[in-house]
Backbone atoms as SQL, in Angstrom:
CREATE TABLE atoms (id INTEGER PRIMARY KEY, chain TEXT, resi INTEGER, resn TEXT, atom TEXT, x REAL, y REAL, z REAL);
INSERT INTO atoms VALUES
  (1, 'A', 1, 'MET', 'N', 0.814, -1.191, 0.000),
  (2, 'A', 1, 'MET', 'CA', 0.000, 0.000, 0.000),
  (3, 'A', 1, 'MET', 'C', 0.865, 1.265, 0.000),
  (4, 'A', 2, 'LEU', 'N', 1.914, 1.269, 0.803),
  (5, 'A', 2, 'LEU', 'CA', 2.804, 2.415, 0.879),
  (6, 'A', 2, 'LEU', 'C', 3.465, 2.693, -0.476),
  (7, 'A', 3, 'ARG', 'N', 3.792, 1.643, -1.209),
  (8, 'A', 3, 'ARG', 'CA', 4.395, 1.827, -2.532),
  (9, 'A', 3, 'ARG', 'C', 3.439, 2.490, -3.504),
  (10, 'A', 4, 'ILE', 'N', 2.159, 2.171, -3.392),
  (11, 'A', 4, 'ILE', 'CA', 1.177, 2.763, -4.296),
  (12, 'A', 4, 'ILE', 'C', 1.057, 4.264, -4.018),
  (13, 'A', 5, 'ILE', 'N', 1.030, 4.609, -2.729),
  (14, 'A', 5, 'ILE', 'CA', 0.932, 6.032, -2.369),
  (15, 'A', 5, 'ILE', 'C', 2.167, 6.772, -2.858),
  (16, 'A', 6, 'ASN', 'N', 3.359, 6.187, -2.649),
  (17, 'A', 6, 'ASN', 'CA', 4.585, 6.818, -3.121),
  (18, 'A', 6, 'ASN', 'C', 4.590, 6.949, -4.629),
  (19, 'A', 7, 'MET', 'N', 4.066, 5.958, -5.325),
  (20, 'A', 7, 'MET', 'CA', 3.997, 6.004, -6.776),
  (21, 'A', 7, 'MET', 'C', 3.053, 7.114, -7.226),
  (22, 'A', 8, 'LYS', 'N', 1.928, 7.239, -6.515),
  (23, 'A', 8, 'LYS', 'CA', 0.983, 8.284, -6.874),
  (24, 'A', 8, 'LYS', 'C', 1.632, 9.658, -6.708),
  (25, 'A', 9, 'HIS', 'N', 2.307, 9.845, -5.560),
  (26, 'A', 9, 'HIS', 'CA', 2.953, 11.135, -5.310),
  (27, 'A', 9, 'HIS', 'C', 4.056, 11.405, -6.325),
  (28, 'A', 10, 'LEU', 'N', 4.802, 10.368, -6.674),
  (29, 'A', 10, 'LEU', 'CA', 5.865, 10.528, -7.657),
  (30, 'A', 10, 'LEU', 'C', 5.286, 10.898, -9.013),
  (31, 'A', 11, 'CYS', 'N', 4.190, 10.256, -9.392),
  (32, 'A', 11, 'CYS', 'CA', 3.548, 10.576, -10.672),
  (33, 'A', 11, 'CYS', 'C', 2.994, 11.997, -10.663),
  (34, 'A', 12, 'ILE', 'N', 2.367, 12.369, -9.549),
  (35, 'A', 12, 'ILE', 'CA', 1.800, 13.717, -9.455),
  (36, 'A', 12, 'ILE', 'C', 2.913, 14.755, -9.515),
  (37, 'A', 13, 'PHE', 'N', 3.993, 14.504, -8.783),
  (38, 'A', 13, 'PHE', 'CA', 5.121, 15.430, -8.773),
  (39, 'A', 13, 'PHE', 'C', 5.720, 15.565, -10.165),
  (40, 'A', 14, 'THR', 'N', 5.887, 14.447, -10.852),
  (41, 'A', 14, 'THR', 'CA', 6.454, 14.463, -12.205),
  (42, 'A', 14, 'THR', 'C', 5.543, 15.226, -13.162),
  (43, 'A', 15, 'ALA', 'N', 4.241, 14.989, -13.052),
  (44, 'A', 15, 'ALA', 'CA', 3.289, 15.685, -13.924),
  (45, 'A', 15, 'ALA', 'C', 3.328, 17.186, -13.665),
  (46, 'A', 16, 'MET', 'N', 3.365, 17.583, -12.395),
  (47, 'A', 16, 'MET', 'CA', 3.396, 19.015, -12.059),
  (48, 'A', 16, 'MET', 'C', 4.702, 19.661, -12.529),
  (49, 'A', 17, 'ALA', 'N', 5.815, 18.944, -12.393),
  (50, 'A', 17, 'ALA', 'CA', 7.089, 19.477, -12.856),
  (51, 'A', 17, 'ALA', 'C', 7.066, 19.652, -14.365),
  (52, 'A', 18, 'GLY', 'N', 6.478, 18.698, -15.069),
  (53, 'A', 18, 'GLY', 'CA', 6.370, 18.807, -16.524),
  (54, 'A', 18, 'GLY', 'C', 5.516, 19.984, -16.936),
  (55, 'A', 19, 'ILE', 'N', 4.408, 20.186, -16.235),
  (56, 'A', 19, 'ILE', 'CA', 3.531, 21.317, -16.557),
  (57, 'A', 19, 'ILE', 'C', 4.256, 22.639, -16.285),
  (58, 'A', 20, 'ALA', 'N', 4.973, 22.696, -15.152),
  (59, 'A', 20, 'ALA', 'CA', 5.684, 23.923, -14.800),
  (60, 'A', 20, 'ALA', 'C', 6.774, 24.222, -15.832),
  (61, 'A', 21, 'LEU', 'N', 7.499, 23.209, -16.234),
  (62, 'A', 21, 'LEU', 'CA', 8.566, 23.424, -17.214),
  (63, 'A', 21, 'LEU', 'C', 8.006, 23.800, -18.570),
  (64, 'A', 22, 'ALA', 'N', 6.924, 23.146, -18.959),
  (65, 'A', 22, 'ALA', 'CA', 6.341, 23.432, -20.264),
  (66, 'A', 22, 'ALA', 'C', 5.770, 24.850, -20.307),
  (67, 'A', 23, 'SER', 'N', 5.153, 25.271, -19.199),
  (68, 'A', 23, 'SER', 'CA', 4.535, 26.592, -19.222),
  (69, 'A', 23, 'SER', 'C', 5.575, 27.702, -19.043),
  (70, 'A', 24, 'SER', 'N', 6.671, 27.407, -18.379),
  (71, 'A', 24, 'SER', 'CA', 7.654, 28.455, -18.136),
  (72, 'A', 24, 'SER', 'C', 8.572, 28.685, -19.327),
  (73, 'A', 25, 'CYS', 'N', 8.659, 27.757, -20.238),
  (74, 'A', 25, 'CYS', 'CA', 9.554, 27.923, -21.391),
  (75, 'A', 25, 'CYS', 'C', 9.113, 29.083, -22.278),
  (76, 'A', 26, 'ASP', 'N', 7.807, 29.222, -22.474),
  (77, 'A', 26, 'ASP', 'CA', 7.342, 30.292, -23.354),
  (78, 'A', 26, 'ASP', 'C', 7.319, 31.647, -22.638),
  (79, 'A', 27, 'LYS', 'N', 7.417, 31.645, -21.330),
  (80, 'A', 27, 'LYS', 'CA', 7.399, 32.898, -20.577),
  (81, 'A', 27, 'LYS', 'C', 8.800, 33.370, -20.202),
  (82, 'A', 28, 'HIS', 'N', 9.806, 32.576, -20.475),
  (83, 'A', 28, 'HIS', 'CA', 11.154, 32.923, -20.036),
  (84, 'A', 28, 'HIS', 'C', 11.663, 34.209, -20.694),
  (85, 'A', 29, 'GLU', 'N', 11.485, 34.310, -21.988),
  (86, 'A', 29, 'GLU', 'CA', 12.008, 35.475, -22.702),
  (87, 'A', 29, 'GLU', 'C', 11.316, 36.781, -22.295),
  (88, 'A', 30, 'PRO', 'N', 9.970, 36.842, -22.227),
  (89, 'A', 30, 'PRO', 'CA', 9.341, 38.102, -21.770),
  (90, 'A', 30, 'PRO', 'C', 9.711, 38.453, -20.321),
  (91, 'A', 31, 'LEU', 'N', 9.812, 37.423, -19.486),
  (92, 'A', 31, 'LEU', 'CA', 10.187, 37.684, -18.097),
  (93, 'A', 31, 'LEU', 'C', 11.626, 38.173, -18.003),
  (94, 'A', 32, 'SER', 'N', 12.485, 37.647, -18.833),
  (95, 'A', 32, 'SER', 'CA', 13.872, 38.089, -18.846),
  (96, 'A', 32, 'SER', 'C', 13.962, 39.552, -19.273),
  (97, 'A', 33, 'LYS', 'N', 13.205, 39.934, -20.294),
  (98, 'A', 33, 'LYS', 'CA', 13.185, 41.324, -20.742),
  (99, 'A', 33, 'LYS', 'C', 12.634, 42.236, -19.643),
  (100, 'A', 34, 'GLU', 'N', 11.576, 41.775, -18.973),
  (101, 'A', 34, 'GLU', 'CA', 10.982, 42.570, -17.906),
  (102, 'A', 34, 'GLU', 'C', 11.963, 42.736, -16.737),
  (103, 'A', 35, 'GLN', 'N', 12.698, 41.677, -16.449),
  (104, 'A', 35, 'GLN', 'CA', 13.686, 41.752, -15.368),
  (105, 'A', 35, 'GLN', 'C', 14.799, 42.736, -15.740),
  (106, 'A', 36, 'THR', 'N', 15.223, 42.727, -16.981),
  (107, 'A', 36, 'THR', 'CA', 16.253, 43.665, -17.432),
  (108, 'A', 36, 'THR', 'C', 15.755, 45.107, -17.303),
  (109, 'A', 37, 'ALA', 'N', 14.500, 45.333, -17.708),
  (110, 'A', 37, 'ALA', 'CA', 13.927, 46.678, -17.595),
  (111, 'A', 37, 'ALA', 'C', 13.825, 47.099, -16.125),
  (112, 'A', 38, 'MET', 'N', 13.423, 46.173, -15.271),
  (113, 'A', 38, 'MET', 'CA', 13.305, 46.491, -13.842),
  (114, 'A', 38, 'MET', 'C', 14.675, 46.759, -13.221),
  (115, 'A', 39, 'ASP', 'N', 15.685, 46.012, -13.666),
  (116, 'A', 39, 'ASP', 'CA', 17.045, 46.258, -13.173),
  (117, 'A', 39, 'ASP', 'C', 17.519, 47.655, -13.581),
  (118, 'A', 40, 'ALA', 'N', 17.197, 48.065, -14.804),
  (119, 'A', 40, 'ALA', 'CA', 17.588, 49.399, -15.267),
  (120, 'A', 40, 'ALA', 'C', 16.879, 50.475, -14.446),
  (121, 'A', 41, 'GLU', 'N', 15.584, 50.279, -14.171),
  (122, 'A', 41, 'GLU', 'CA', 14.842, 51.238, -13.350),
  (123, 'A', 41, 'GLU', 'C', 15.414, 51.297, -11.935),
  (124, 'A', 42, 'PHE', 'N', 15.783, 50.143, -11.413),
  (125, 'A', 42, 'PHE', 'CA', 16.369, 50.087, -10.073),
  (126, 'A', 42, 'PHE', 'C', 17.686, 50.860, -10.033),
  (127, 'A', 43, 'GLU', 'N', 18.525, 50.665, -11.033),
  (128, 'A', 43, 'GLU', 'CA', 19.799, 51.380, -11.081),
  (129, 'A', 43, 'GLU', 'C', 19.585, 52.897, -11.179),
  (130, 'A', 44, 'GLN', 'N', 18.598, 53.309, -11.978),
  (131, 'A', 44, 'GLN', 'CA', 18.298, 54.732, -12.112),
  (132, 'A', 44, 'GLN', 'C', 17.809, 55.295, -10.777),
  (133, 'A', 45, 'ALA', 'N', 16.901, 54.589, -10.112),
  (134, 'A', 45, 'ALA', 'CA', 16.382, 55.048, -8.818),
  (135, 'A', 45, 'ALA', 'C', 17.498, 55.081, -7.776),
  (136, 'A', 46, 'ASN', 'N', 18.368, 54.090, -7.812),
  (137, 'A', 46, 'ASN', 'CA', 19.487, 54.041, -6.873),
  (138, 'A', 46, 'ASN', 'C', 20.425, 55.230, -7.104),
  (139, 'A', 47, 'GLY', 'N', 20.675, 55.573, -8.362),
  (140, 'A', 47, 'GLY', 'CA', 21.502, 56.740, -8.683),
  (141, 'A', 47, 'GLY', 'C', 20.874, 58.034, -8.177),
  (142, 'A', 48, 'GLU', 'N', 19.549, 58.161, -8.341),
  (143, 'A', 48, 'GLU', 'CA', 18.854, 59.348, -7.845),
  (144, 'A', 48, 'GLU', 'C', 18.948, 59.438, -6.325),
  (145, 'A', 49, 'LEU', 'N', 18.795, 58.308, -5.656),
  (146, 'A', 49, 'LEU', 'CA', 18.901, 58.305, -4.190),
  (147, 'A', 49, 'LEU', 'C', 20.305, 58.706, -3.737),
  (148, 'A', 50, 'GLN', 'N', 21.314, 58.212, -4.436),
  (149, 'A', 50, 'GLN', 'CA', 22.686, 58.591, -4.080),
  (150, 'A', 50, 'GLN', 'C', 22.912, 60.081, -4.303),
  (151, 'A', 51, 'SER', 'N', 22.337, 60.622, -5.371),
  (152, 'A', 51, 'SER', 'CA', 22.452, 62.052, -5.640),
  (153, 'A', 51, 'SER', 'C', 21.770, 62.868, -4.538),
  (154, 'A', 52, 'LEU', 'N', 20.580, 62.435, -4.116),
  (155, 'A', 52, 'LEU', 'CA', 19.878, 63.130, -3.037),
  (156, 'A', 52, 'LEU', 'C', 20.641, 63.015, -1.724),
  (157, 'A', 53, 'ASP', 'N', 21.221, 61.859, -1.454),
  (158, 'A', 53, 'ASP', 'CA', 22.030, 61.690, -0.240),
  (159, 'A', 53, 'ASP', 'C', 23.220, 62.649, -0.246),
  (160, 'A', 54, 'ALA', 'N', 23.842, 62.804, -1.415),
  (161, 'A', 54, 'ALA', 'CA', 24.977, 63.717, -1.522),
  (162, 'A', 54, 'ALA', 'C', 24.530, 65.160, -1.285),
  (163, 'A', 55, 'GLN', 'N', 23.363, 65.534, -1.814),
  (164, 'A', 55, 'GLN', 'CA', 22.844, 66.888, -1.597),
  (165, 'A', 55, 'GLN', 'C', 22.532, 67.123, -0.127),
  (166, 'A', 56, 'ILE', 'N', 21.938, 66.130, 0.530),
  (167, 'A', 56, 'ILE', 'CA', 21.619, 66.255, 1.949),
  (168, 'A', 56, 'ILE', 'C', 22.907, 66.372, 2.761),
  (169, 'A', 57, 'ALA', 'N', 23.904, 65.583, 2.413),
  (170, 'A', 57, 'ALA', 'CA', 25.179, 65.649, 3.123),
  (171, 'A', 57, 'ALA', 'C', 25.827, 67.022, 2.932),
  (172, 'A', 58, 'ALA', 'N', 25.713, 67.575, 1.720),
  (173, 'A', 58, 'ALA', 'CA', 26.279, 68.904, 1.459),
  (174, 'A', 58, 'ALA', 'C', 25.545, 69.963, 2.273),
  (175, 'A', 59, 'LEU', 'N', 24.247, 69.857, 2.359),
  (176, 'A', 59, 'LEU', 'CA', 23.477, 70.806, 3.166),
  (177, 'A', 59, 'LEU', 'C', 23.818, 70.661, 4.640),
  (178, 'A', 60, 'GLY', 'N', 24.008, 69.430, 5.066),
  (179, 'A', 60, 'GLY', 'CA', 24.334, 69.185, 6.467),
  (180, 'A', 60, 'GLY', 'C', 25.671, 69.769, 6.849),
  (181, 'A', 61, 'SER', 'N', 26.624, 69.773, 5.922),
  (182, 'A', 61, 'SER', 'CA', 27.951, 70.296, 6.251),
  (183, 'A', 61, 'SER', 'C', 27.976, 71.823, 6.244),
  (184, 'A', 62, 'THR', 'N', 27.143, 72.458, 5.417),
  (185, 'A', 62, 'THR', 'CA', 27.177, 73.921, 5.355),
  (186, 'A', 62, 'THR', 'C', 26.174, 74.560, 6.307),
  (187, 'A', 63, 'HIS', 'N', 24.974, 74.016, 6.371),
  (188, 'A', 63, 'HIS', 'CA', 23.933, 74.633, 7.183),
  (189, 'A', 63, 'HIS', 'C', 23.559, 73.801, 8.402),
  (190, 'A', 64, 'GLY', 'N', 23.917, 72.578, 8.425),
  (191, 'A', 64, 'GLY', 'CA', 23.511, 71.697, 9.516),
  (192, 'A', 64, 'GLY', 'C', 22.150, 71.092, 9.220),
  (193, 'A', 65, 'LEU', 'N', 21.931, 69.955, 9.775),
  (194, 'A', 65, 'LEU', 'CA', 20.643, 69.303, 9.595),
  (195, 'A', 65, 'LEU', 'C', 19.586, 70.039, 10.411),
  (196, 'A', 66, 'PRO', 'N', 18.323, 69.902, 10.048),
  (197, 'A', 66, 'PRO', 'CA', 17.271, 70.612, 10.793),
  (198, 'A', 66, 'PRO', 'C', 17.309, 70.326, 12.299),
  (199, 'A', 67, 'GLU', 'N', 17.620, 69.095, 12.675),
  (200, 'A', 67, 'GLU', 'CA', 17.689, 68.772, 14.097),
  (201, 'A', 67, 'GLU', 'C', 18.813, 69.555, 14.774),
  (202, 'A', 68, 'GLN', 'N', 19.948, 69.688, 14.072),
  (203, 'A', 68, 'GLN', 'CA', 21.068, 70.437, 14.631),
  (204, 'A', 68, 'GLN', 'C', 20.729, 71.921, 14.713),
  (205, 'A', 69, 'GLN', 'N', 20.085, 72.440, 13.676),
  (206, 'A', 69, 'GLN', 'CA', 19.684, 73.843, 13.685),
  (207, 'A', 69, 'GLN', 'C', 18.722, 74.106, 14.833),
  (208, 'A', 70, 'HIS', 'N', 17.785, 73.198, 15.034),
  (209, 'A', 70, 'HIS', 'CA', 16.813, 73.357, 16.115),
  (210, 'A', 70, 'HIS', 'C', 17.519, 73.367, 17.467),
  (211, 'A', 71, 'ALA', 'N', 18.466, 72.463, 17.659),
  (212, 'A', 71, 'ALA', 'CA', 19.218, 72.419, 18.918),
  (213, 'A', 71, 'ALA', 'C', 20.017, 73.709, 19.111),
  (214, 'A', 72, 'ASN', 'N', 20.626, 74.206, 18.037),
  (215, 'A', 72, 'ASN', 'CA', 21.380, 75.464, 18.127),
  (216, 'A', 72, 'ASN', 'C', 20.463, 76.636, 18.465),
  (217, 'A', 73, 'TRP', 'N', 19.266, 76.654, 17.854),
  (218, 'A', 73, 'TRP', 'CA', 18.319, 77.733, 18.149),
  (219, 'A', 73, 'TRP', 'C', 17.848, 77.666, 19.595),
  (220, 'A', 74, 'LEU', 'N', 17.659, 76.453, 20.113),
  (221, 'A', 74, 'LEU', 'CA', 17.256, 76.324, 21.509),
  (222, 'A', 74, 'LEU', 'C', 18.348, 76.853, 22.443),
  (223, 'A', 75, 'LYS', 'N', 19.609, 76.540, 22.132),
  (224, 'A', 75, 'LYS', 'CA', 20.719, 77.048, 22.947),
  (225, 'A', 75, 'LYS', 'C', 20.772, 78.575, 22.880),
  (226, 'A', 76, 'MET', 'N', 20.641, 79.123, 21.665),
  (227, 'A', 76, 'MET', 'CA', 20.690, 80.569, 21.497),
  (228, 'A', 76, 'MET', 'C', 19.512, 81.221, 22.219),
  (229, 'A', 77, 'ASN', 'N', 18.333, 80.609, 22.141),
  (230, 'A', 77, 'ASN', 'CA', 17.154, 81.138, 22.810),
  (231, 'A', 77, 'ASN', 'C', 17.349, 81.146, 24.324),
  (232, 'A', 78, 'THR', 'N', 17.936, 80.082, 24.865),
  (233, 'A', 78, 'THR', 'CA', 18.208, 80.011, 26.301),
  (234, 'A', 78, 'THR', 'C', 19.185, 81.108, 26.711),
  (235, 'A', 79, 'ALA', 'N', 20.235, 81.298, 25.916),
  (236, 'A', 79, 'ALA', 'CA', 21.222, 82.344, 26.221),
  (237, 'A', 79, 'ALA', 'C', 20.576, 83.726, 26.167),
  (238, 'A', 80, 'LEU', 'N', 19.723, 83.964, 25.173),
  (239, 'A', 80, 'LEU', 'CA', 19.048, 85.265, 25.065),
  (240, 'A', 80, 'LEU', 'C', 18.082, 85.489, 26.233),
  (241, 'A', 81, 'GLU', 'N', 17.399, 84.432, 26.656),
  (242, 'A', 81, 'GLU', 'CA', 16.494, 84.561, 27.799),
  (243, 'A', 81, 'GLU', 'C', 17.274, 84.886, 29.072),
  (244, 'A', 82, 'GLN', 'N', 18.451, 84.277, 29.237),
  (245, 'A', 82, 'GLN', 'CA', 19.277, 84.577, 30.410),
  (246, 'A', 82, 'GLN', 'C', 19.765, 86.030, 30.365),
  (247, 'A', 83, 'THR', 'N', 20.169, 86.485, 29.193),
  (248, 'A', 83, 'THR', 'CA', 20.609, 87.873, 29.042),
  (249, 'A', 83, 'THR', 'C', 19.453, 88.828, 29.333),
  (250, 'A', 84, 'LEU', 'N', 18.275, 88.502, 28.830),
  (251, 'A', 84, 'LEU', 'CA', 17.099, 89.332, 29.069),
  (252, 'A', 84, 'LEU', 'C', 16.758, 89.383, 30.554),
  (253, 'A', 85, 'ALA', 'N', 16.845, 88.247, 31.238),
  (254, 'A', 85, 'ALA', 'CA', 16.573, 88.222, 32.676),
  (255, 'A', 85, 'ALA', 'C', 17.585, 89.089, 33.426),
  (256, 'A', 86, 'SER', 'N', 18.850, 89.020, 33.019),
  (257, 'A', 86, 'SER', 'CA', 19.892, 89.830, 33.654),
  (258, 'A', 86, 'SER', 'C', 19.628, 91.317, 33.432),
  (259, 'A', 87, 'LEU', 'N', 19.290, 91.690, 32.205),
  (260, 'A', 87, 'LEU', 'CA', 18.999, 93.104, 31.901),
  (261, 'A', 87, 'LEU', 'C', 17.748, 93.579, 32.635),
  (262, 'A', 88, 'SER', 'N', 16.763, 92.709, 32.720),
  (263, 'A', 88, 'SER', 'CA', 15.547, 93.069, 33.445),
  (264, 'A', 88, 'SER', 'C', 15.844, 93.318, 34.920),
  (265, 'A', 89, 'LYS', 'N', 16.706, 92.487, 35.501),
  (266, 'A', 89, 'LYS', 'CA', 17.103, 92.666, 36.903),
  (267, 'A', 89, 'LYS', 'C', 17.844, 93.990, 37.079),
  (268, 'A', 90, 'LYS', 'N', 18.780, 94.283, 36.162),
  (269, 'A', 90, 'LYS', 'CA', 19.525, 95.542, 36.241),
  (270, 'A', 90, 'LYS', 'C', 18.594, 96.743, 36.082),
  (271, 'A', 91, 'CYS', 'N', 17.601, 96.612, 35.205),
  (272, 'A', 91, 'CYS', 'CA', 16.641, 97.692, 34.986),
  (273, 'A', 91, 'CYS', 'C', 15.822, 97.938, 36.254),
  (274, 'A', 92, 'SER', 'N', 15.420, 96.866, 36.912),
  (275, 'A', 92, 'SER', 'CA', 14.668, 97.010, 38.168),
  (276, 'A', 92, 'SER', 'C', 15.536, 97.680, 39.230),
  (277, 'A', 93, 'GLN', 'N', 16.783, 97.280, 39.319),
  (278, 'A', 93, 'GLN', 'CA', 17.701, 97.905, 40.284),
  (279, 'A', 93, 'GLN', 'C', 17.901, 99.386, 39.948),
  (280, 'A', 94, 'GLY', 'N', 18.020, 99.687, 38.673),
  (281, 'A', 94, 'GLY', 'CA', 18.160, 101.086, 38.242),
  (282, 'A', 94, 'GLY', 'C', 16.926, 101.897, 38.607),
  (283, 'A', 95, 'ASP', 'N', 15.727, 101.331, 38.429),
  (284, 'A', 95, 'ASP', 'CA', 14.495, 102.023, 38.804),
  (285, 'A', 95, 'ASP', 'C', 14.465, 102.314, 40.308),
  (286, 'A', 96, 'GLU', 'N', 14.902, 101.351, 41.103),
  (287, 'A', 96, 'GLU', 'CA', 14.947, 101.557, 42.558),
  (288, 'A', 96, 'GLU', 'C', 15.937, 102.673, 42.919),
  (289, 'A', 97, 'LEU', 'N', 17.102, 102.650, 42.270),
  (290, 'A', 97, 'LEU', 'CA', 18.086, 103.702, 42.541),
  (291, 'A', 97, 'LEU', 'C', 17.568, 105.083, 42.127),
  (292, 'A', 98, 'LEU', 'N', 16.881, 105.150, 40.968),
  (293, 'A', 98, 'LEU', 'CA', 16.307, 106.424, 40.523),
  (294, 'A', 98, 'LEU', 'C', 15.256, 106.923, 41.505),
  (295, 'A', 99, 'LYS', 'N', 14.458, 106.023, 42.039),
  (296, 'A', 99, 'LYS', 'CA', 13.436, 106.412, 43.010),
  (297, 'A', 99, 'LYS', 'C', 14.097, 106.995, 44.259),
  (298, 'A', 100, 'LYS', 'N', 15.159, 106.317, 44.731),
  (299, 'A', 100, 'LYS', 'CA', 15.885, 106.827, 45.901),
  (300, 'A', 100, 'LYS', 'C', 16.517, 108.179, 45.591),
  (301, 'A', 101, 'LEU', 'N', 17.071, 108.316, 44.390),
  (302, 'A', 101, 'LEU', 'CA', 17.702, 109.575, 43.993),
  (303, 'A', 101, 'LEU', 'C', 16.668, 110.691, 43.927),
  (304, 'A', 102, 'HIS', 'N', 15.470, 110.406, 43.378),
  (305, 'A', 102, 'HIS', 'CA', 14.406, 111.412, 43.317),
  (306, 'A', 102, 'HIS', 'C', 13.974, 111.823, 44.721),
  (307, 'A', 103, 'ASP', 'N', 13.901, 110.835, 45.611),
  (308, 'A', 103, 'ASP', 'CA', 13.526, 111.170, 46.991),
  (309, 'A', 103, 'ASP', 'C', 14.574, 112.094, 47.624),
  (310, 'A', 104, 'LYS', 'N', 15.847, 111.786, 47.418),
  (311, 'A', 104, 'LYS', 'CA', 16.916, 112.637, 47.963),
  (312, 'A', 104, 'LYS', 'C', 16.891, 114.020, 47.315),
  (313, 'A', 105, 'LEU', 'N', 16.634, 114.063, 45.998),
  (314, 'A', 105, 'LEU', 'CA', 16.575, 115.337, 45.286),
  (315, 'A', 105, 'LEU', 'C', 15.415, 116.180, 45.802),
  (316, 'A', 106, 'ASP', 'N', 14.282, 115.546, 46.017),
  (317, 'A', 106, 'ASP', 'CA', 13.127, 116.272, 46.546),
  (318, 'A', 106, 'ASP', 'C', 13.427, 116.804, 47.947),
  (319, 'A', 107, 'ALA', 'N', 14.125, 116.013, 48.761),
  (320, 'A', 107, 'ALA', 'CA', 14.500, 116.470, 50.125),
  (321, 'A', 107, 'ALA', 'C', 15.472, 117.633, 50.032),
  (322, 'A', 108, 'PHE', 'N', 16.408, 117.586, 49.095),
  (323, 'A', 108, 'PHE', 'CA', 17.382, 118.655, 48.929),
  (324, 'A', 108, 'PHE', 'C', 16.680, 119.952, 48.463),
  (325, 'A', 109, 'LYS', 'N', 15.741, 119.812, 47.522),
  (326, 'A', 109, 'LYS', 'CA', 14.982, 120.987, 47.043),
  (327, 'A', 109, 'LYS', 'C', 14.185, 121.585, 48.188),
  (328, 'A', 110, 'ALA', 'N', 13.634, 120.727, 48.997),
  (329, 'A', 110, 'ALA', 'CA', 12.835, 121.231, 50.105),
  (330, 'A', 110, 'ALA', 'C', 13.704, 122.021, 51.092),
  (331, 'A', 111, 'LEU', 'N', 14.932, 121.584, 51.308),
  (332, 'A', 111, 'LEU', 'CA', 15.860, 122.298, 52.197),
  (333, 'A', 111, 'LEU', 'C', 16.260, 123.637, 51.592),
  (334, 'A', 112, 'ASN', 'N', 16.480, 123.680, 50.300),
  (335, 'A', 112, 'ASN', 'CA', 16.900, 124.908, 49.627),
  (336, 'A', 112, 'ASN', 'C', 15.766, 125.912, 49.515),
  (337, 'A', 113, 'ASP', 'N', 14.544, 125.452, 49.427),
  (338, 'A', 113, 'ASP', 'CA', 13.404, 126.350, 49.300),
  (339, 'A', 113, 'ASP', 'C', 13.132, 127.078, 50.609),
  (340, 'A', 114, 'GLN', 'N', 13.586, 126.583, 51.682),
  (341, 'A', 114, 'GLN', 'CA', 13.304, 127.215, 52.973),
  (342, 'A', 114, 'GLN', 'C', 14.160, 128.361, 53.153);
């Protein structure tokens, strides 16, 4: 019984292989041409990608990548905020000194008016 099953499978396998070979012979040439065309398109696309990579690398070396620019702007913004806070503090101190000076000036005028 096992031999019959093996024979059936062998016959089926042989028949399927014959069908596959017979049907693929007439399709080999068009598929080969299509593969050649696809390879050419792939090479062209690959060349374009390499060109774009080179342009991006050139931009990165002269201007920096957007992430680097953003990080630099954040650092500059932090430095400007610190400078602004320092100037604001000095301005407040200057206002206090001017108020004291005006008070002293008013006291001096009052002494001279008498």
